[in-house]
C-alpha positions in Angstrom: -53.7 252.5 33.7 -50.7 254.7 34.3 -52.5 257.8 32.9 -55.1 257.4 35.7 -52.5 258.1 38.3 -50.2 260.8 36.8 -51.9 264.1 37.4 -50.4 266.0 40.4 -51.9 268.7 42.5 -50.4 271.2 45.0 -53.6 271.6 46.9 -53.5 270.6 50.6 -56.9 269.0 50.4 -58.6 267.0 47.7 -62.0 268.6 47.3 -63.5 267.8 43.9 -65.4 264.6 43.5 -63.7 263.9 40.2 -60.1 264.7 41.3 -57.6 262.2 39.9 -55.4 260.3 42.3 -51.7 261.0 41.8 -48.9 258.5 41.7 -47.3 260.4 44.6 -50.4 259.9 46.7 -50.5 256.2 45.8 -46.9 255.6 46.8 -47.2 257.7 49.9 -50.3 255.8 51.1 -48.9 252.4 50.4 -45.3 252.7 51.5 -46.2 251.8 55.1 -48.1 248.8 53.9 -45.1 247.8 51.8 -42.8 248.1 54.8 -45.2 246.0 56.9 -45.2 243.1 54.4 -41.5 243.4 53.6 -40.8 243.0 57.3 -43.2 240.2 58.0 -42.2 238.4 54.8 -38.5 238.8 55.7 -39.2 237.5 59.2 -40.9 234.4 57.7 -38.1 233.8 55.2 -35.4 234.0 57.9 -37.4 232.5 60.8 -34.8 229.7 61.2 -31.9 232.1 61.4 -33.7 234.5 63.7 -34.4 231.5 66.0 -30.7 230.7 66.1 -29.8 234.3 67.0 -32.4 235.0 69.7 -33.8 231.6 70.7 -31.1 229.0 70.7 -32.3 225.5 71.7 -31.0 222.0 71.4 -34.1 221.0 69.4 -34.2 222.8 66.0 -38.0 222.5 66.0 -38.2 224.2 69.4 -36.0 227.1 68.2 -38.2 227.5 65.1 -41.4 227.5 67.1 -40.0 230.1 69.5 -39.0 232.3 66.6 -42.5 231.9 65.0 -44.1 232.7 68.4 -42.2 236.0 68.5 -43.4 236.6 64.9 -46.9 236.1 66.3 -46.3 238.5 69.2 -46.4 241.3 66.7 -50.1 240.6 66.2 -51.1 240.9 69.8 -51.1 244.7 69.9 -52.6 245.2 66.5 -56.2 245.6 67.7 -55.1 248.2 70.2 -53.2 250.1 67.5 -56.2 249.8 65.2 -58.6 251.4 67.6 -56.2 254.2 68.7 -54.7 255.1 65.3 -57.7 254.2 63.2 -60.0 256.4 65.4 -57.4 259.2 65.3 -57.6 259.1 61.4 -61.4 259.5 61.6 -61.1 262.4 63.9 -58.0 264.3 62.8 -57.1 263.0 59.4 -55.7 260.2 57.4 -52.3 261.8 56.8 -51.2 262.3 60.4 -52.4 258.8 61.4 -50.4 257.3 58.5 -47.3 259.3 59.4 -47.4 258.2 63.0 -47.8 254.5 62.3 -45.0 254.6 59.7 -42.5 256.2 62.1 -43.2 253.6 64.8 -42.9 250.6 62.5 -39.7 251.8 61.0 -38.0 252.3 64.4 -39.2 248.8 65.4 -37.7 247.1 62.4 -34.4 249.0 62.9 -34.2 247.8 66.5 -34.6 244.1 65.4 -32.0 244.5 62.7 -29.3 245.8 65.1 -30.2 243.8 68.3 -27.3 241.8 69.7 -27.8 238.0 69.8 -28.7 235.9 72.8 -25.0 234.8 73.0 -24.0 238.5 73.5 -26.5 239.9 75.9 -28.4 236.9 77.1 -32.1 237.0 78.0 -32.3 240.7 77.2 -32.1 239.9 73.5 -35.3 237.9 73.1 -37.1 240.2 75.5 -36.2 243.4 73.5 -37.0 241.7 70.2 -40.5 240.8 71.6 -41.0 244.4 72.8 -40.0 245.7 69.3 -42.5 243.3 67.7 -45.2 244.6 70.1 -44.5 248.2 69.2 -44.5 247.3 65.5 -47.8 245.5 65.9 -49.4 248.5 67.5 -48.2 250.7 64.6 -49.3 248.2 61.9 -52.7 247.9 63.5 -53.5 251.4 62.5 -51.9 251.3 59.0 -54.3 249.4 56.7 -57.6 251.1 57.7 -56.5 254.7 57.2 -54.5 254.0 54.0 -57.4 252.0 52.5 -59.8 254.8 53.4 -57.4 257.3 51.9 -57.0 255.5 48.6 -60.8 255.1 48.2 -61.5 258.7 49.2 -58.9 260.2 46.9 -59.8 258.3 43.8 -62.6 259.1 41.3 -65.7 257.1 41.9 -65.3 255.1 38.7 -61.7 254.1 39.5 -61.9 253.3 43.2 -61.3 249.6 42.6 -58.1 250.1 40.8 -56.9 252.7 43.3 -57.6 250.5 46.3 -56.1 247.5 44.6 -52.7 249.2 45.1 -53.2 248.3 48.8 -53.0 244.5 48.3 -50.7 245.0 45.3 -48.2 246.9 47.6 -48.3 243.9 49.9 -47.2 241.6 47.1 -44.6 244.1 45.9 -43.1 244.2 49.3 -43.2 240.4 49.8 -41.6 240.0 46.4 -38.8 242.5 47.3 -38.3 240.6 50.6 -38.1 237.3 48.7 -35.7 238.7 46.1 -33.4 239.9 48.9 -33.6 236.5 50.5 -32.9 234.8 47.1 -29.9 237.1 46.5 -28.5 236.6 50.0 -28.9 232.8 49.8 -27.0 232.7 46.5 -24.2 235.0 47.5 -23.6 234.0 51.1 -22.6 230.8 52.8 -25.1 229.3 55.2 -22.9 230.3 58.1 -22.8 233.9 57.1 -26.5 233.9 56.4 -27.1 232.6 59.9 -24.7 235.0 61.5 -25.6 238.3 59.9 -27.1 237.9 56.5 -30.7 238.1 57.8 -29.8 241.5 59.4 -29.0 243.0 56.1 -32.5 242.2 54.9 -34.0 244.0 57.8 -31.7 247.0 57.5 -32.7 247.4 53.9 -36.3 247.8 55.0 -35.4 250.4 57.6 -33.8 252.5 54.9 -37.3 253.5 53.7 -37.9 255.7 56.8 -36.8 259.0 55.3 -38.5 258.4 52.0 -41.7 257.4 53.6 -41.8 260.4 55.9 -41.2 262.8 53.0 -44.0 261.1 51.0 -46.6 261.0 53.8 -46.0 264.5 55.1 -46.7 266.0 51.7 -49.9 264.0 51.0 -53.2 265.9 50.5 -55.9 265.2 53.1 -59.1 263.4 52.1 -61.1 263.2 55.4 -63.4 266.1 54.5 -63.6 265.4 50.8 -67.2 265.0 49.4 -68.1 261.6 48.2 -70.3 260.3 45.4 -74.0 260.7 46.3 -74.6 257.2 44.9 -73.2 255.8 48.1 -75.6 257.5 50.4 -77.4 255.2 52.8 -80.7 255.7 54.5 -79.9 256.8 58.1 -82.4 254.3 59.5 -80.5 251.4 57.9 -77.0 252.7 58.4 -76.2 251.1 61.8 -77.6 247.7 60.8 -75.8 247.8 57.4 -72.5 248.8 59.0 -72.7 245.9 61.5 -73.4 243.4 58.8 -70.6 244.7 56.7 -68.2 244.5 59.6 -69.2 241.0 60.4 -68.8 239.7 56.9 -65.6 241.7 56.5 -64.1 240.0 59.5 -64.7 236.6 58.0 -63.3 237.5 54.6 -60.2 239.2 56.1 -59.6 236.1 58.3 -59.8 234.0 55.1 -57.5 236.4 53.3 -55.0 236.5 56.2 -54.7 232.8 56.5 -54.1 232.3 52.8 -51.6 235.2 52.6 -49.5 234.1 55.6 -49.5 230.4 54.6 -48.3 231.5 51.2 -45.6 233.6 52.7 -44.6 230.6 54.8 -43.8 228.6 51.6 -40.1 229.4 51.8 -39.7 227.9 55.3 -42.1 225.1 54.3 -40.2 224.2 51.2 -36.9 224.2 53.1 -38.1 222.3 56.2 -40.8 220.0 55.0 -40.1 219.5 51.3 -36.3 219.6 51.7 -35.7 221.5 48.5 -32.6 223.7 47.8 -32.7 227.2 49.3 -32.6 229.0 45.9 -35.7 227.1 44.8 -37.4 227.8 48.1 -36.9 231.5 47.8 -37.7 231.6 44.1 -41.1 230.0 44.9 -42.1 233.0 47.0 -40.6 235.5 44.5 -42.6 234.1 41.6 -45.9 233.7 43.5 -45.7 237.2 44.9 -44.7 238.8 41.5 -47.8 237.1 40.0 -49.8 238.4 43.0 -49.0 242.0 42.1 -50.5 241.7 38.7 -53.5 239.7 40.1 -54.3 242.4 42.7 -54.3 245.2 40.1 -56.3 243.1 37.7 -58.9 242.4 40.5 -59.3 246.1 41.1 -59.6 246.9 37.4 -62.2 244.2 36.9 -64.1 245.4 40.0 -64.5 248.9 38.4 -66.0 247.3 35.3 -68.0 244.3 36.5 -68.9 245.3 40.1 -67.5 244.1 43.4 -69.5 241.0 44.0 -68.8 239.0 40.8 -65.1 239.6 41.0 -65.1 238.4 44.6 -67.2 235.3 44.1 -66.2 233.6 40.9 -62.4 233.6 41.3 -62.9 232.5 44.9 -64.8 229.5 43.7 -62.0 228.7 41.3 -59.4 229.0 44.1 -61.4 226.6 46.3 -61.4 224.0 43.5 -57.7 224.5 42.8 -56.1 224.4 46.3 -55.9 220.7 47.0 -54.8 219.5 43.5 -52.0 222.1 43.4 -50.6 221.2 46.8 -50.9 217.5 46.0 -48.8 218.1 42.8 -46.3 220.1 44.8 -45.9 217.5 47.5 -45.7 214.5 45.2 -43.3 216.0 42.6 -41.4 218.6 44.6 -40.3 219.9 41.3 -39.6 223.5 40.2 -42.5 223.4 37.8 -44.9 222.4 40.6 -43.6 224.9 43.1 -43.3 227.8 40.7 -46.1 227.1 38.3 -48.6 225.5 40.7 -48.3 228.0 43.5 -48.1 230.8 40.9 -51.4 229.8 39.3 -53.1 229.5 42.7 -51.8 232.9 43.7 -53.1 234.5 40.4 -56.7 233.2 40.9 -56.7 233.5 44.7 -55.6 237.2 44.8 -58.2 238.7 42.5 -61.2 238.5 44.9 -59.6 240.4 47.7 -58.9 243.6 45.7 -62.7 243.8 45.0 -63.4 243.1 48.7 -61.1 245.9 49.9 -62.8 248.6 47.9 -66.3 247.1 48.6 -65.6 247.1 52.4 -64.3 250.7 52.4 -67.3 251.9 50.3 -69.7 250.1 52.6 -68.6 251.7 55.8 -69.7 255.3 56.9 -66.9 257.8 56.4 -66.9 258.9 60.0 -65.9 255.4 61.2 -64.3 254.1 58.0 -60.6 254.3 59.1 -61.1 253.0 62.6 -63.6 250.3 61.7 -61.6 248.9 58.8 -58.4 249.0 60.9 -60.0 247.2 63.8 -61.6 244.4 61.7 -58.3 243.9 59.8 -56.3 243.9 63.1 -58.6 241.4 64.8 -58.4 239.1 61.8 -54.7 239.5 61.5 -54.1 239.1 65.3 -56.3 236.0 65.5 -55.4 234.2 62.3 -52.3 235.9 60.9 -50.2 235.6 64.0 -51.1 231.9 64.4 -51.2 230.8 60.8 -47.6 229.7 60.5 -47.6 228.2 63.9 -50.7 226.2 63.1 -49.3 225.0 59.8 -45.9 224.1 61.3 -47.6 222.3 64.2 -50.1 220.4 61.9 -47.3 219.3 59.6 -45.2 218.2 62.6 -47.9 216.2 64.5 -49.5 214.6 61.4 -46.3 214.1 59.4 -48.4 215.0 56.4 -47.0 217.6 54.0 -50.5 218.5 52.8 -51.4 220.2 56.1 -51.1 223.7 54.6 -53.7 222.8 51.9 -56.2 221.7 54.6 -55.9 225.0 56.4 -56.2 227.0 53.2 -59.2 225.0 52.1 -61.1 225.8 55.2 -60.2 229.5 55.0 -61.1 229.8 51.3 -64.5 228.2 51.9 -65.3 230.5 54.8 -64.3 233.5 52.8 -66.6 232.4 49.9 -69.6 232.0 52.1 -69.1 235.6 53.4 -68.5 237.0 49.9 -71.9 235.5 48.8 -73.6 237.7 51.4 -71.7 240.9 50.7 -73.8 243.7 49.1 -72.8 245.4 45.9 -71.2 248.8 46.6 -69.9 249.9 43.1 -71.3 253.5 42.4 -72.2 252.6 38.9 -74.1 249.5 40.0 -75.9 251.4 42.7 -76.9 254.2 40.2 -78.2 251.5 37.8 -80.2 249.8 40.5 -81.7 253.2 41.6 -82.8 253.9 38.0 -84.4 250.5 37.7 -86.4 251.1 40.9 -87.5 254.6 39.8 -91.0 254.8 38.4 
């Protein structure tokens, strides 16, 4: 696999249809996505401590809910950023759009890291944190669409699945890094120090990626005007209808993926608050599941290049649907390291594979002239509607029902909805389209 991403080029544009994707381009395209999930994962891990710093309340539940609501504020401006930055990437280029979004999100995370607490500057503290989250959400809204389009356009037609799988894999890499930071801090600091300033260290580490990310993205070759494989050509008369269908199905699948991802990222807080396990085990749960998710995402892309997009979406999704409730039942009843680490890890392995195939299928199915903006907008709407509320919903459901299996219920509904949409997705793999065209030819 490494050989597929090692050849470098000094050209300002990728022109040849068989040009290999470089490791520099992969890292440059995904570093913003990594920062996004590092930040959002870190916020989830330290939601309790952030609530104490900016939203002090007599009721710990109220403080946590205010902290999670601010987490959700970052999703409100995502659709706006998706439309603005995504459309900009379709008109001007992927590289300038990705650079702009990365600068904004880096500055926002830095502001949160150094913001004085409520005890120091009063009401200004939570207001400024909310504003930073809104700016960050705007930037993140325009991140996924252009970068996914970039990876697909820069890769050879036969390796698009693997190339685009670095997008979800980068999310898992960042989430794993955030969980590792949380694990190290929880092991080396007292609870008082962690509450006072330990969580700020985690955010500052994320902000340190700004200079590296700027250097990487400013030197990326542009892909907007690169020719694409003719196998993906669509009859103009059917293009609008096909695009609308793809966007509708994509919205459902991304909503499903978003709920599952953010509920999984919430497992640290869930393990601490609901299951009452030790902090090191709670952080280790997320570390292990995210590390497995990295391999699963790349495996999903690799399989999608060989077997096509649809089968790699559908069959693992069915397995995940069947596994979700038994795994959570095992976790809740035993609350053991084996259940938390092994059970959630197995569920992550199976549940991550379908979405790599979906990412590349979605990008291939959208016309190039709207690919960045359309993908970004669909992703942002799904994230804003379901990602920003997922942890609030799970926390609320668990609180009002008193049932620790509440996360499993929400994940089951999301997985089932995603499966229904995947069953209606068309096959977009170039090799499969060519084979189908030869079969139809007289």
